[in-house]
N, C-alpha and C positions, 0 to 999 in steps of 0.2 A: 221811354219819355215823364222826366219830370215836371210836370207845370205844376208851380205857387200863382195863390190870384193875391193880388194888388189893386188895389185902388187907381185908377189914373190917373198921370205923371201930363204935363203938357208938353213932353216929349215923345210922349204913346202917340200924337196923336194922327204922321201919318201913315201909322202902320195901321192905323183904326181905321181909319177913310179909307185905306189897303182894303182891308179884309171888309171891312161891307163891301165894296165891289165884286173883291172874290166868289166871296162867301153863299151871294144873292145873283150870282149873274146863272148859274148853274139852274137854278128852280126858278125862273124864266119873271123874278119878282124885283131884279135890277132895274130902276129909270134911269137914268144915269144922274147926275152931279141938277143940284133943285134945292127947289125953297124946302119940301122935305122931310130932306139932311143935316138944318138950319142947324138943329140941337146938337150934331158934331162938333160942327163949328166956338160952338161954347157949353165944350161939356162941365167944364167947371160953375159954369152958373145954371145953365138947368138941368142941370142933372145932383151932380155933389154938391154947392153954396142955394138949393135948396127940398137938405133931407131930404138926397137921394141920393146912390148910389151907383156907380160906375165901374167894375172887377176887369183887373185885362189880367193877361193866363198867358207865359212867353216859351217855348219849347228850348231852349235857347236861346238866341237873338226873333228866331217869330213866333210873332204876333201869334197862336194858336186858340187862341182863343179870346168873345165879350161878354160882355152881358151889363142889365145897369137899372135901375127902377126909380121914375119919378114921383112926386106926393100927388096924383090930380082931387084927393081930398083928407082932414087935418089923420083921420083911421087907413086910406090908400092908397097902394103903392100902385101902380102901373109896371107889368112885366117892357121890359125893350131893348133893341138895339141885339139882339142871344145869337151870334156866329158863332163859325166852329171853323177853323182854313178847314175848305175842302179834302183837306188827305187825310186831317186830320178825325173825320168821321167818324163816325159811328168806332170811337172808344172810349166814351160815360162826360167828353168835357163839356158835353154843353147838361148833362145827366152835376156836375161838380158846381161850375157858374147857377145854373136856379137852386142849388140848395146853398149855398154858402149867401146869394141875395133874400133867400125869405130869412135861412138868419141874422143876418142884418139892419133886415128890415125890423121884422119879433126884435132884437137889439134897441130898435131905431119908435120899435111901439105902436108901426104898424097892427094891425085890425084882422087885414083883408088886402091880395092881389089878384090885382089883374092886368089881360094883357089881349092882344089879335094879332090873330098870323090869318097868312090866305091861306082859300082852304087849299092852293093847291101843295102845297109845302110839305105833306104827311108829313117827312118825320119832327119837327117841330111841334103835331099837330099830337103825336105820342108819346113826342120830350112832356107835353103839358099833362097828355091824360094822367102817360105812365107816372106820375107824380104831382098828382091829384087836383089839376085844372079840372075842374070842374063845364063842361059849353055850357052857355050863355043864349046866345044868339047870333046868328049871318047878319052881314051888313056889309052892303057894295065902300067901301072906301073910296075916294079917285080911281073908281073905274075896276078897283081889284076884288071880285070876296070873296072875304073873311070871313072871321070867325072867332069870337071875342069867348072867350075862357072867368073861367074867375077861383079862391083857396080862400080860405077861412083857414087863418091862424093861428099857431098859437095851442 
């Protein structure tokens, strides 16, 4: 398997929406389409045009992984939409995406990254903790127990 990461293009949208659903359903965190996915309907405006990044990685014609960050403060980026094709999980794709997102954030002048993930998403939490993200607090978001993490960059 060879996955090369690149920035999102409009022709990726259908694959991104499909991976969003496929990756979230097994965790029990997929709530179906709704306003919580509005950012995915305008990736260019929400991420790319707002000092952010949205990466996609294909294995042949299959979208294998994706991840993004958005600006939340002048020097703070929030990691979002980290997803890996369920059949390809455990092969280091999440680490690859996260590492490249961190590199891009540093290139763009960010000093810190933050993120939240569901408390039930044990593999995601292990990925972030293994990459040096530090637990900050628990919070319930839209009825879902979540954990916030942060990491100083540079």
